[in-house]
N, CA, C and O of each residue as an XYZ file, in Angstrom:
888
protein
N      -4.493     16.414     -3.740
C      -4.144     15.887     -2.439
C      -2.800     15.173     -2.542
O      -2.383     14.763     -3.626
N      -2.126     15.029     -1.395
C      -0.820     14.385     -1.388
C      -0.844     13.158     -0.477
O      -1.385     13.190      0.629
N      -0.239     12.073     -0.977
C      -0.125     10.828     -0.236
C       1.326     10.615      0.163
O       2.231     10.816     -0.647
N       1.550     10.213      1.395
C       2.840      9.733      1.854
C       2.726      8.220      2.020
O       1.985      7.733      2.874
N       3.467      7.485      1.197
C       3.469      6.026      1.290
C       4.790      5.575      1.882
O       5.852      6.038      1.465
N       4.730      4.669      2.859
C       5.926      4.209      3.565
C       5.947      2.681      3.606
O       4.903      2.033      3.541
N       7.153      2.116      3.715
C       7.255      0.665      3.877
C       8.664      0.248      4.254
O       9.638      0.906      3.888
N       8.762     -0.845      4.983
C       9.961     -1.684      5.150
C      11.094     -1.143      6.004
O      11.790     -1.937      6.637
N      11.315      0.151      6.058
C      12.463      0.667      6.794
C      12.097      1.973      7.489
O      11.455      2.843      6.900
N      12.514      2.100      8.755
C      12.290      3.332      9.506
C      13.339      4.371      9.102
O      14.508      4.043      8.903
N      12.910      5.611      8.987
C      13.793      6.687      8.551
C      13.774      7.836      9.557
O      12.719      8.223     10.058
N      14.969      8.376      9.844
C      15.058      9.494     10.772
C      14.348     10.736     10.268
O      13.871     11.547     11.062
N      14.274     10.888      8.963
C      13.564     12.026      8.384
C      12.099     12.022      8.790
O      11.481     13.077      8.926
N      11.549     10.835      8.981
C      10.135     10.695      9.327
C       9.934     10.551     10.833
O       9.035     11.173     11.400
N      10.761      9.738     11.481
C      10.605      9.493     12.916
C      11.390     10.535     13.721
O      12.287     10.198     14.495
N      11.031     11.809     13.518
C      11.685     12.916     14.207
C      10.810     14.157     14.048
O       9.780     14.118     13.376
N      11.224     15.239     14.664
C      10.472     16.488     14.563
C      10.479     17.057     13.144
O       9.664     17.919     12.818
N      11.393     16.579     12.302
C      11.443     17.066     10.923
C      10.155     16.762     10.160
O       9.839     17.433      9.177
N       9.422     15.763     10.607
C       8.249     15.315      9.857
C       7.229     16.426      9.685
O       6.582     16.519      8.642
N       7.077     17.275     10.703
C       6.040     18.310     10.631
C       6.351     19.377      9.593
O       5.436     19.989      9.044
N       7.634     19.609      9.316
C       7.996     20.557      8.270
C       8.054     19.883      6.901
O       7.530     20.404      5.916
N       8.692     18.728      6.855
C       8.930     18.062      5.579
C       7.646     17.552      4.936
O       7.521     17.557      3.712
N       6.690     17.110      5.754
C       5.477     16.491      5.214
C       4.210     17.208      5.684
O       3.172     16.579      5.888
N       4.303     18.503      5.848
C       3.172     19.284      6.373
C       1.967     19.262      5.449
O       0.837     19.441      5.905
N       2.189     19.044      4.147
C       1.077     19.106      3.191
C       0.491     17.734      2.860
O      -0.304     17.620      1.928
N       0.863     16.703      3.596
C       0.354     15.360      3.344
C      -1.087     15.232      3.831
O      -1.424     15.704      4.917
N      -1.935     14.593      3.028
C      -3.352     14.416      3.372
C      -3.683     12.999      3.832
O      -4.606     12.806      4.623
N      -2.938     12.009      3.344
C      -3.202     10.601      3.657
C      -1.863      9.874      3.757
O      -0.946     10.137      2.979
N      -1.758      8.956      4.723
C      -0.583      8.094      4.845
C      -0.990      6.661      4.529
O      -2.019      6.178      5.002
N      -0.168      5.982      3.719
C      -0.408      4.587      3.361
C       0.848      3.797      3.691
O       1.940      4.139      3.238
N       0.693      2.741      4.478
C       1.817      1.868      4.803
C       1.680      0.546      4.054
O       0.643     -0.114      4.108
N       2.759      0.174      3.348
C       2.784     -1.080      2.599
C       3.468     -2.203      3.371
O       3.851     -3.214      2.782
N       3.623     -2.039      4.672
C       4.020     -3.157      5.507
C       5.442     -3.155      6.007
O       6.297     -2.401      5.543
N       5.669     -4.051      6.997
C       6.962     -4.271      7.638
C       7.486     -3.040      8.352
O       8.690     -2.783      8.364
N       6.575     -2.278      8.949
C       6.948     -1.157      9.802
C       6.283     -1.346     11.162
O       5.129     -1.768     11.227
N       6.994     -1.039     12.250
C       6.418     -1.239     13.589
C       5.248     -0.299     13.841
O       5.154      0.784     13.263
N       4.370     -0.742     14.711
C       3.175      0.043     14.994
C       3.514      1.399     15.593
O       2.854      2.393     15.290
N       4.551      1.450     16.451
C       4.889      2.740     17.072
C       5.313      3.762     16.018
O       5.050      4.956     16.162
N       5.957      3.296     14.977
C       6.397      4.186     13.893
C       5.194      4.755     13.154
O       5.131      5.955     12.887
N       4.242      3.891     12.824
C       3.027      4.339     12.139
C       2.196      5.250     13.029
O       1.622      6.233     12.558
N       2.132      4.926     14.305
C       1.372      5.765     15.233
C       1.999      7.150     15.363
O       1.287      8.148     15.472
N       3.320      7.209     15.350
C       3.997      8.518     15.404
C       3.640      9.345     14.175
O       3.347     10.535     14.288
N       3.663      8.723     13.013
C       3.356      9.448     11.779
C       1.938      9.993     11.810
O       1.714     11.176     11.555
N       0.980      9.123     12.122
C      -0.422      9.546     12.037
C      -0.777     10.544     13.133
O      -1.580     11.450     12.906
N      -0.193     10.392     14.314
C      -0.517     11.327     15.404
C       0.151     12.677     15.200
O      -0.391     13.704     15.607
N       1.321     12.685     14.576
C       2.024     13.941     14.338
C       1.426     14.709     13.171
O       1.242     15.923     13.252
N       1.124     14.014     12.099
C       0.560     14.679     10.917
C      -0.949     14.865     11.019
O      -1.525     15.704     10.326
N      -1.588     14.075     11.891
C      -3.040     14.170     12.094
C      -3.811     13.967     10.793
O      -4.662     14.774     10.419
N      -3.490     12.867     10.116
C      -4.153     12.519      8.858
C      -4.545     11.038      8.913
O      -4.036     10.303      9.759
N      -5.436     10.590      8.031
C      -5.814      9.177      8.018
C      -4.639      8.269      7.652
O      -3.771      8.647      6.865
N      -4.627      7.068      8.233
C      -3.620      6.054      7.943
C      -4.308      4.783      7.462
O      -5.206      4.261      8.122
N      -3.876      4.292      6.306
C      -4.311      2.995      5.785
C      -3.084      2.106      5.675
O      -2.013      2.569      5.282
N      -3.233      0.827      6.021
C      -2.060     -0.026      6.050
C      -2.397     -1.480      5.717
O      -3.540     -1.922      5.836
N      -1.361     -2.204      5.295
C      -1.375     -3.665      5.258
C      -0.128     -4.142      5.992
O       0.853     -3.406      6.090
N      -0.160     -5.343      6.497
C       0.996     -5.906      7.199
C       1.941     -6.589      6.215
O       1.519     -7.155      5.206
N       3.222     -6.520      6.535
C       4.215     -7.232      5.761
C       4.501     -8.598      6.357
O       3.975     -8.932      7.419
N       5.314     -9.379      5.698
C       5.599    -10.734      6.161
C       6.521    -10.766      7.381
O       6.714    -11.830      7.969
N       7.095     -9.623      7.777
C       7.911     -9.565      8.985
C       7.156     -8.931     10.152
O       7.747     -8.684     11.203
N       5.884     -8.670      9.986
C       5.095     -8.070     11.065
C       4.913     -9.066     12.209
O       4.797    -10.272     11.990
N       4.890     -8.539     13.427
C       4.644     -9.374     14.603
C       3.145     -9.521     14.826
O       2.374     -8.603     14.549
N       2.741    -10.683     15.328
C       1.328    -10.869     15.668
C       0.923     -9.924     16.796
O      -0.181     -9.379     16.794
N       1.827     -9.735     17.759
C       1.598     -8.824     18.882
C       2.855     -7.983     19.055
O       3.966     -8.511     19.021
N       2.685     -6.690     19.238
C       3.815     -5.781     19.450
C       3.658     -5.120     20.807
O       2.588     -4.607     21.134
N       4.717     -5.131     21.594
C       4.698     -4.508     22.913
C       5.144     -3.063     22.781
O       6.283     -2.792     22.400
N       4.257     -2.142     23.093
C       4.541     -0.710     22.980
C       4.368     -0.044     24.340
O       4.042     -0.707     25.324
N       4.584      1.255     24.391
C       4.494      1.998     25.653
C       3.116      1.815     26.294
O       3.008      1.687     27.513
N       2.074      1.804     25.478
C       0.721      1.682     26.009
C       0.270      0.248     26.231
O      -0.901      0.004     26.522
N       1.196     -0.714     26.095
C       0.828     -2.117     26.281
C       0.908     -2.901     24.978
O       1.589     -2.493     24.038
N       0.210     -4.025     24.931
C       0.239     -4.880     23.756
C      -0.623     -4.310     22.629
O      -1.704     -3.769     22.862
N      -0.110     -4.448     21.394
C      -0.850     -3.995     20.205
C      -0.950     -5.151     19.216
O       0.001     -5.911     19.034
N      -2.087     -5.271     18.594
C      -2.244     -6.160     17.454
C      -2.476     -5.367     16.174
O      -2.644     -5.938     15.096
N      -2.483     -4.055     16.306
C      -2.628     -3.148     15.167
C      -2.234     -1.757     15.632
O      -2.261     -1.486     16.833
N      -1.868     -0.869     14.718
C      -1.517      0.492     15.122
C      -2.763      1.304     15.459
O      -3.757      1.268     14.732
N      -2.697      2.029     16.561
C      -3.809      2.909     16.912
C      -3.996      3.961     15.832
O      -3.027      4.531     15.331
N      -5.238      4.210     15.482
C      -5.547      5.275     14.539
C      -5.435      4.887     13.082
O      -5.593      5.741     12.210
N      -5.164      3.607     12.786
C      -5.028      3.164     11.401
C      -6.168      2.261     10.964
O      -6.873      1.691     11.796
N      -6.348      2.133      9.649
C      -7.374      1.263      9.089
C      -6.694      0.157      8.293
O      -5.951      0.421      7.348
N      -6.960     -1.091      8.689
C      -6.366     -2.260      8.042
C      -7.105     -2.544      6.736
O      -8.304     -2.825      6.742
N      -6.385     -2.469      5.615
C      -7.002     -2.677      4.300
C      -7.035     -4.139      3.868
O      -7.626     -4.448      2.833
N      -6.427     -5.037      4.615
C      -6.325     -6.421      4.157
C      -7.698     -7.027      3.857
O      -8.558     -7.124      4.732
N      -7.879     -7.428      2.605
C      -9.119     -8.057      2.112
C     -10.321     -7.125      2.238
O     -11.458     -7.583      2.352
N     -10.068     -5.828      2.216
C     -11.144     -4.846      2.348
C     -11.068     -3.809      1.235
O     -10.003     -3.538      0.679
N     -12.218     -3.244      0.929
C     -12.319     -2.107      0.011
C     -12.871     -0.941      0.810
O     -13.862     -1.087      1.525
N     -12.240      0.205      0.693
C     -12.582      1.348      1.539
C     -12.671      2.616      0.707
O     -11.864      2.821     -0.200
N     -13.629      3.455      1.002
C     -13.714      4.789      0.403
C     -13.288      5.807      1.443
O     -13.939      5.956      2.477
N     -12.201      6.505      1.170
C     -11.704      7.533      2.074
C     -12.644      8.736      2.072
O     -13.434      8.916      1.145
N     -12.553      9.544      3.101
C     -13.420     10.729      3.208
C     -13.215     11.696      2.048
O     -14.098     12.493      1.733
N     -12.039     11.623      1.412
C     -11.758     12.464      0.258
C     -12.425     11.948     -1.013
O     -12.547     12.676     -1.998
N     -12.858     10.686     -0.984
C     -13.431     10.049     -2.162
C     -12.540      8.999     -2.792
O     -12.977      8.293     -3.701
N     -11.286      8.875     -2.328
C     -10.379      7.850     -2.846
C     -10.918      6.456     -2.564
O     -11.439      6.188     -1.481
N     -10.788      5.574     -3.544
C     -11.200      4.184     -3.398
C      -9.958      3.323     -3.222
O      -9.100      3.274     -4.103
N      -9.862      2.641     -2.074
C      -8.674      1.868     -1.743
C      -9.036      0.415     -1.458
O     -10.146      0.114     -1.019
N      -8.084     -0.482     -1.713
C      -8.218     -1.883     -1.341
C      -6.825     -2.425     -1.075
O      -5.844     -1.866     -1.565
N      -6.717     -3.514     -0.301
C      -5.392     -4.006      0.019
C      -5.338     -5.487      0.329
O      -6.348     -6.116      0.645
N      -4.119     -6.036      0.228
C      -3.821     -7.416      0.588
C      -2.464     -7.425      1.295
O      -1.501     -6.845      0.794
N      -2.384     -8.072      2.443
C      -1.155     -8.113      3.225
C      -0.229     -9.249      2.767
O      -0.610    -10.090      1.953
N       0.992     -9.249      3.311
C       1.879    -10.394      3.247
C       2.584    -10.643      1.936
O       2.527     -9.840      1.004
N       3.260    -11.794      1.892
C       4.060    -12.192      0.734
C       3.805    -13.659      0.418
O       2.994    -14.315      1.072
N       4.504    -14.165     -0.586
C       4.457    -15.594     -0.863
C       5.064    -16.373      0.303
O       5.968    -15.892      0.986
N       4.547    -17.586      0.515
C       5.075    -18.430      1.580
C       6.429    -18.998      1.173
O       6.563    -19.641      0.131
N       7.437    -18.747      2.022
C       8.772    -19.272      1.734
C       9.439    -19.906      2.949
O      10.400    -20.657      2.779
N       8.973    -19.639      4.163
C       9.528    -20.314      5.339
C       8.486    -20.544      6.430
O       8.831    -20.752      7.593
N       7.207    -20.505      6.047
C       6.090    -20.754      6.968
C       6.001    -19.718      8.090
O       5.489    -20.016      9.169
N       6.492    -18.520      7.844
C       6.350    -17.450      8.814
C       4.962    -16.828      8.751
O       4.152    -17.215      7.909
N       4.675    -15.870      9.630
C       3.362    -15.215      9.630
C       3.169    -14.350      8.389
O       4.126    -13.855      7.794
N       1.920    -14.187      8.023
C       1.544    -13.330      6.900
C       2.225    -13.754      5.596
O       2.630    -12.921      4.785
N       2.340    -15.065      5.421
C       2.839    -15.632      4.172
C       1.769    -16.553      3.594
O       1.129    -17.306      4.328
N       1.577    -16.490      2.276
C       0.469    -17.190      1.646
C       0.920    -17.829      0.333
O       1.924    -17.428     -0.255
N       0.174    -18.807     -0.105
C       0.425    -19.408     -1.416
C      -0.194    -18.539     -2.508
O      -1.003    -17.653     -2.233
N       0.205    -18.810     -3.759
C      -0.436    -18.099     -4.878
C      -1.943    -18.350     -4.856
O      -2.727    -17.442     -5.131
N      -2.346    -19.571     -4.532
C      -3.773    -19.892     -4.492
C      -4.521    -19.098     -3.440
O      -5.630    -18.626     -3.690
N      -3.927    -18.944     -2.261
C      -4.571    -18.147     -1.213
C      -4.672    -16.693     -1.632
O      -5.677    -16.037     -1.362
N      -3.642    -16.184     -2.288
C      -3.701    -14.803     -2.771
C      -4.809    -14.638     -3.816
O      -5.499    -13.618     -3.829
N      -4.983    -15.623     -4.682
C      -6.094    -15.576     -5.634
C      -7.429    -15.488     -4.898
O      -8.309    -14.718     -5.283
N      -7.572    -16.273     -3.850
C      -8.831    -16.258     -3.094
C      -9.075    -14.893     -2.470
O     -10.200    -14.393     -2.485
N      -8.033    -14.290     -1.925
C      -8.200    -12.983     -1.299
C      -8.558    -11.916     -2.340
O      -9.431    -11.080     -2.104
N      -7.884    -11.950     -3.482
C      -8.150    -10.959     -4.527
C      -9.560    -11.126     -5.088
O     -10.281    -10.144     -5.264
N      -9.947    -12.351     -5.364
C     -11.296    -12.579     -5.891
C     -12.367    -12.168     -4.889
O     -13.473    -11.787     -5.272
N     -12.035    -12.245     -3.609
C     -12.983    -11.807     -2.583
C     -13.233    -10.309     -2.607
O     -14.237     -9.841     -2.070
N     -12.332     -9.549     -3.224
C     -12.519     -8.103     -3.334
C     -13.459     -7.716     -4.471
O     -14.037     -6.629     -4.459
N     -13.611     -8.598     -5.446
C     -14.266     -8.195     -6.693
C     -15.720     -7.746     -6.544
O     -16.118     -6.820     -7.251
N     -16.549     -8.347     -5.662
C     -17.912     -7.812     -5.542
C     -17.937     -6.342     -5.150
O     -18.733     -5.568     -5.682
N     -17.069     -5.956     -4.220
C     -17.020     -4.552     -3.802
C     -16.479     -3.653     -4.908
O     -16.877     -2.493     -5.015
N     -15.573     -4.182     -5.731
C     -15.046     -3.385     -6.843
C     -16.132     -3.120     -7.879
O     -16.243     -2.011     -8.401
N     -16.927     -4.136     -8.173
C     -18.043     -3.924     -9.105
C     -19.059     -2.945     -8.525
O     -19.639     -2.144     -9.258
N     -19.275     -3.006     -7.229
C     -20.184     -2.056     -6.589
C     -19.628     -0.633     -6.689
O     -20.379      0.313     -6.924
N     -18.322     -0.484     -6.514
C     -17.697      0.833     -6.705
C     -17.980      1.378     -8.097
O     -18.300      2.555     -8.261
N     -17.859      0.515     -9.092
C     -18.085      0.943    -10.474
C     -19.502      1.457    -10.663
O     -19.720      2.462    -11.340
N     -20.456      0.775    -10.067
C     -21.852      1.203    -10.169
C     -22.091      2.517     -9.432
O     -22.818      3.379     -9.926
N     -21.493      2.676     -8.270
C     -21.763      3.840     -7.422
C     -20.936      5.061     -7.803
O     -21.435      6.187     -7.777
N     -19.650      4.836     -8.163
C     -18.727      5.957     -8.328
C     -18.140      6.067     -9.732
O     -17.395      7.003    -10.021
N     -18.467      5.130    -10.593
C     -17.997      5.210    -11.973
C     -16.614      4.646    -12.213
O     -16.112      4.729    -13.334
N     -15.976      4.074    -11.198
C     -14.663      3.451    -11.348
C     -14.527      2.347    -10.297
O     -15.172      2.387     -9.250
N     -13.683      1.370    -10.594
C     -13.551      0.222     -9.706
C     -12.703      0.521     -8.479
O     -13.084      0.200     -7.354
N     -11.543      1.144     -8.709
C     -10.551      1.273     -7.651
C      -9.545      2.331     -8.043
O      -9.187      2.461     -9.213
N      -9.088      3.092     -7.051
C      -8.060      4.105     -7.300
C      -6.671      3.620     -6.879
O      -5.706      3.766     -7.629
N      -6.573      3.045     -5.684
C      -5.268      2.652     -5.155
C      -5.339      1.224     -4.604
O      -6.148      0.923     -3.726
N      -4.483      0.361     -5.134
C      -4.348     -1.000     -4.645
C      -3.088     -1.052     -3.790
O      -1.993     -0.757     -4.271
N      -3.244     -1.427     -2.521
C      -2.150     -1.397     -1.555
C      -1.788     -2.825     -1.162
O      -2.639     -3.571     -0.676
N      -0.536     -3.206     -1.368
C      -0.080     -4.540     -0.980
C       1.313     -4.447     -0.379
O       1.984     -3.419     -0.480
N       1.732     -5.530      0.245
C       3.128     -5.605      0.668
C       3.977     -6.173     -0.464
O       4.999     -5.593     -0.829
N       3.561     -7.284     -1.009
C       4.313     -7.940     -2.080
C       4.046     -7.273     -3.425
O       3.008     -6.635     -3.603
N       4.970     -7.414     -4.370
C       4.759     -6.868     -5.712
C       3.874     -7.774     -6.555
O       3.522     -8.879     -6.142
N       3.521     -7.292     -7.738
C       2.784     -8.102     -8.710
C       3.741     -9.003     -9.483
O       4.945     -8.752     -9.541
N       3.192    -10.036    -10.064
C       3.960    -11.003    -10.842
C       4.677    -10.334    -12.016
O       4.045     -9.721    -12.876
N       6.010    -10.463    -12.039
C       6.863     -9.952    -13.117
C       6.793     -8.430    -13.271
O       7.083     -7.901    -14.344
N       6.407     -7.725    -12.199
C       6.426     -6.261    -12.203
C       7.180     -5.807    -10.956
O       6.631     -5.847     -9.855
N       8.410     -5.384    -11.113
C       9.251     -4.909    -10.016
C       9.508     -5.966     -8.948
O       9.879     -5.631     -7.824
N       9.312     -7.254     -9.292
C       9.586     -8.319     -8.335
C      10.970     -8.898     -8.585
O      11.735     -8.366     -9.389
N      11.290     -9.990     -7.895
C      12.569    -10.665     -8.080
C      12.339    -12.156     -8.292
O      11.221    -12.646     -8.136
N      13.396    -12.872     -8.648
C      13.258    -14.276     -9.001
C      13.216    -15.215     -7.802
O      12.649    -16.303     -7.901
N      13.808    -14.820     -6.662
C      13.805    -15.713     -5.501
C      12.392    -15.825     -4.945
O      11.591    -14.896     -5.052
N      12.098    -16.982     -4.347
C      10.733    -17.281     -3.912
C      10.177    -16.223     -2.970
O       9.013    -15.838     -3.082
N      11.006    -15.751     -2.043
C      10.519    -14.782     -1.047
C      10.025    -13.492     -1.680
O       9.123    -12.843     -1.151
N      10.618    -13.116     -2.818
C      10.291    -11.820     -3.427
C       9.628    -11.937     -4.791
O       9.526    -10.951     -5.520
N       9.181    -13.130     -5.135
C       8.404    -13.276     -6.369
C       7.079    -12.533     -6.236
O       6.517    -12.424     -5.146
N       6.596    -12.031     -7.357
C       5.340    -11.302     -7.361
C       4.132    -12.228     -7.296
O       4.243    -13.446     -7.437
N       2.987    -11.615     -7.079
C       1.731    -12.344     -6.919
C       0.948    -12.282     -8.224
O       0.680    -11.200     -8.747
N       0.585    -13.448     -8.745
C      -0.113    -13.511    -10.031
C      -1.489    -12.851     -9.955
O      -1.915    -12.185    -10.899
N      -2.171    -13.034     -8.848
C      -3.509    -12.449     -8.706
C      -3.454    -10.927     -8.672
O      -4.389    -10.264     -9.121
N      -2.371    -10.368     -8.146
C      -2.239     -8.901     -8.117
C      -2.145     -8.357     -9.541
O      -2.761     -7.344     -9.875
N      -1.374     -9.039    -10.362
C      -1.240     -8.572    -11.741
C      -2.584     -8.656    -12.459
O      -2.946     -7.753    -13.213
N      -3.321     -9.738    -12.225
C      -4.650     -9.862    -12.837
C      -5.546     -8.711    -12.388
O      -6.274     -8.143    -13.201
N      -5.500     -8.364    -11.108
C      -6.373     -7.293    -10.605
C      -6.039     -5.966    -11.268
O      -6.945     -5.259    -11.710
N      -4.754     -5.610    -11.348
C      -4.447     -4.289    -11.906
C      -4.699     -4.240    -13.414
O      -5.027     -3.182    -13.952
N      -4.549     -5.378    -14.101
C      -4.849     -5.394    -15.533
C      -6.351     -5.377    -15.792
O      -6.802     -4.815    -16.790
N      -7.123     -5.986    -14.906
C      -8.572     -6.086    -15.100
C      -9.304     -4.840    -14.636
O     -10.178     -4.338    -15.342
N      -8.958     -4.331    -13.450
C      -9.695     -3.213    -12.851
C      -8.974     -1.876    -12.992
O      -9.564     -0.830    -12.724
N      -7.731     -1.891    -13.398
C      -6.961     -0.708    -13.749
C      -7.053      0.433    -12.727
O      -7.510      1.529    -13.050
N      -6.615      0.163    -11.498
C      -6.518      1.282    -10.546
C      -5.475      2.282    -11.030
O      -4.616      1.946    -11.845
N      -5.550      3.478    -10.540
C      -4.564      4.486    -10.927
C      -3.191      4.160    -10.361
O      -2.170      4.457    -10.982
N      -3.167      3.541     -9.167
C      -1.915      3.250     -8.486
C      -1.916      1.855     -7.893
O      -2.933      1.398     -7.371
N      -0.782      1.181     -7.971
C      -0.515      0.001     -7.151
C       0.726      0.309     -6.335
O       1.822      0.435     -6.881
N       0.549      0.429     -5.015
C       1.646      0.713     -4.105
C       2.032     -0.551     -3.363
O       1.166     -1.240     -2.825
N       3.321     -0.867     -3.326
C       3.788     -2.046     -2.607
C       5.150     -1.772     -1.994
O       5.753     -0.728     -2.243
N       5.630     -2.709     -1.197
C       6.960     -2.649     -0.620
C       7.664     -3.974     -0.843
O       7.699     -4.484     -1.963
N       8.233     -4.539      0.231
C       8.789     -5.898      0.273
C      10.131     -6.039     -0.439
O      11.039     -6.675      0.095
N      10.279     -5.467     -1.619
C      11.536     -5.546     -2.364
C      12.421     -4.385     -1.913
O      12.158     -3.228     -2.242
N      13.461     -4.703     -1.164
C      14.322     -3.654     -0.611
C      15.205     -3.042     -1.695
O      15.649     -3.720     -2.622
N      15.442     -1.760     -1.552
C      16.212     -1.000     -2.542
C      17.559     -0.608     -1.928
O      17.609      0.122     -0.938
N      18.640     -1.097     -2.521
C      19.976     -0.809     -2.012
C      20.832     -0.028     -3.010
O      21.891      0.482     -2.643
N      20.395      0.070     -4.245
C      21.170      0.772     -5.270
C      20.303      1.826     -5.942
O      19.115      1.606     -6.179
N      20.900      2.961     -6.244
C      20.141      4.085     -6.803
C      19.573      3.784     -8.184
O      18.565      4.367     -8.583
N      20.217      2.876     -8.915
C      19.741      2.591    -10.270
C      18.685      1.488    -10.317
O      18.301      1.046    -11.400
N      18.211      1.041     -9.152
C      17.147      0.043     -9.119
C      15.842      0.654     -9.620
O      15.464      1.749     -9.202
N      15.168     -0.041    -10.498
C      13.890      0.441    -11.033
C      12.809      0.281     -9.969
O      12.607     -0.811     -9.437
N      12.125      1.361     -9.666
C      11.098      1.339     -8.613
C       9.720      1.759     -9.116
O       8.779      1.844     -8.327
N       9.584      2.022    -10.406
C       8.302      2.419    -10.977
C       8.070      1.678    -12.288
O       9.015      1.373    -13.016
N       6.814      1.392    -12.579
C       6.448      0.753    -13.839
C       5.019      1.152    -14.175
O       4.251      1.549    -13.299
N       4.673      1.043    -15.438
C       3.306      1.331    -15.894
C       2.706      0.061    -16.477
O       3.323     -0.610    -17.304
N       1.508     -0.254    -16.040
C       0.748     -1.385    -16.580
C      -0.590     -0.842    -17.043
O      -1.481     -0.589    -16.233
N      -0.725     -0.664    -18.346
C      -1.896      0.000    -18.912
C      -2.042      1.368    -18.233
O      -1.136      2.194    -18.342
N      -3.140      1.627    -17.548
C      -3.354      2.927    -16.916
C      -2.846      2.991    -15.478
O      -2.973      4.022    -14.817
N      -2.278      1.900    -15.000
C      -1.869      1.818    -13.600
C      -0.390      2.130    -13.422
O       0.457      1.566    -14.114
N      -0.082      3.033    -12.489
C       1.289      3.311    -12.102
C       1.644      2.412    -10.912
O       0.994      2.472     -9.868
N       2.663      1.593    -11.073
C       3.106      0.687    -10.019
C       4.354      1.276     -9.370
O       5.305      1.634    -10.064
N       4.352      1.377     -8.037
C       5.458      2.025     -7.333
C       5.882      1.174     -6.135
O       5.061      0.805     -5.295
N       7.168      0.874     -6.076
C       7.760      0.285     -4.883
C       8.060      1.423     -3.914
O       8.884      2.287     -4.211
N       7.406      1.429     -2.770
C       7.517      2.562     -1.847
C       8.480      2.280     -0.701
O       8.316      2.825      0.391
N       9.478      1.438     -0.933
C      10.499      1.164      0.082
C      11.033      2.481      0.645
O      11.435      3.371     -0.104
N      11.031      2.591      1.979
C      11.397      3.862      2.621
C      10.203      4.787      2.633
O       9.368      4.716      3.534
N      10.114      5.659      1.636
C       8.913      6.485      1.489
C       8.841      7.024      0.074
O       9.855      7.156     -0.612
N       7.626      7.331     -0.349
C       7.382      8.032     -1.605
C       6.254      9.024     -1.376
O       5.338      8.772     -0.594
N       6.333     10.156     -2.066
C       5.270     11.159     -2.043
C       4.575     11.160     -3.403
O       5.231     11.173     -4.444
N       3.269     11.147     -3.385
C       2.487     11.061     -4.618
C       1.361     12.079     -4.544
O       0.612     12.113     -3.568
N       1.241     12.904     -5.569
C       0.162     13.892     -5.644
C      -0.935     13.385     -6.567
O      -0.662     12.824     -7.628
N      -2.169     13.590     -6.153
C      -3.319     13.135     -6.922
C      -4.304     14.278     -7.082
O      -4.682     14.926     -6.106
N      -4.715     14.521     -8.308
C      -5.786     15.471     -8.577
C      -7.092     14.681     -8.602
O      -7.334     13.903     -9.524
N      -7.922     14.881     -7.599
C      -9.131     14.072     -7.456
C     -10.122     14.286     -8.593
O     -10.817     13.351     -8.993
N     -10.194     15.509     -9.117
C     -11.093     15.768    -10.233
C     -10.634     15.022    -11.481
O     -11.447     14.419    -12.182
N      -9.324     15.064    -11.760
C      -8.785     14.335    -12.905
C      -8.923     12.834    -12.714
O      -9.173     12.098    -13.668
N      -8.757     12.386    -11.474
C      -8.889     10.961    -11.189
C     -10.300     10.479    -11.491
O     -10.482      9.430    -12.110
N     -11.292     11.236    -11.059
C     -12.686     10.875    -11.316
C     -13.007     10.868    -12.807
O     -13.847     10.098    -13.272
N     -12.320     11.742    -13.548
C     -12.554     11.836    -14.988
C     -11.729     10.821    -15.779
O     -11.876     10.713    -16.997
N     -10.862     10.080    -15.088
C     -10.035      9.091    -15.766
C      -8.873      9.690    -16.515
O      -8.351      9.061    -17.435
N      -8.446     10.892    -16.152
C      -7.351     11.539    -16.854
C      -6.014     10.919    -16.477
O      -5.774     10.657    -15.299
N      -5.131     10.675    -17.453
C      -3.802     10.113    -17.139
C      -2.905     11.083    -16.377
O      -1.879     10.674    -15.835
N      -3.272     12.353    -16.328
C      -2.467     13.357    -15.606
C      -2.877     13.490    -14.146
O      -2.412     14.395    -13.453
N      -3.745     12.599    -13.671
C      -4.234     12.693    -12.295
C      -3.145     12.412    -11.277
O      -3.201     12.923    -10.159
N      -2.136     11.595    -11.652
C      -1.094     11.172    -10.727
C       0.213     11.900    -11.042
O       0.634     11.955    -12.197
N       0.843     12.451    -10.026
C       2.164     13.072    -10.155
C       3.068     12.503     -9.089
O       2.771     12.591     -7.898
N       4.173     11.917     -9.516
C       5.077     11.217     -8.607
C       6.343     12.056     -8.392
O       7.239     11.643     -7.655
């Protein structure tokens, strides 16, 4: 199966008729935040595939769209503080927002992020009992601590995220928040069995579900 992950910036390649040709083979869309609801709704309605998302720290509490006020994108599933099993069998979980740096919306302290992550753990253990693995894809807006993050407070990584990926070892950690302006910027890292990817703009990721269930390192192709 193929995943289209998007975050942080709208692109003409996606928000146009080109999307139906360029991304015709996509099975699931994942948004890592800071994208308007109309953009996400266009993607999911055009491709006719499931959408999972978390909000970024620049998300509006209410967005005025053609159909009126929105507090979430139509047709999407909010992963914040939730664990979800997709119809394909993928196990997903997510946390929204970033570290608090100016008291804006969807900003949290390291302690609050720890609370949110620890709140996921009962469902992760249940996944292990039911499906033989804790988690396949961890979706966040902010990066993990000292993994593809930056030194300034706004873009520092989350310590609890790093603990989660080291402890439960999902196949993927997808995030945004750290904007990419230079081609030589590192956007991928490996933490044990987990592939960490900054999906600023968009990234396409192929997953072999049989290999994923078997724990094979070749399950993910980027």
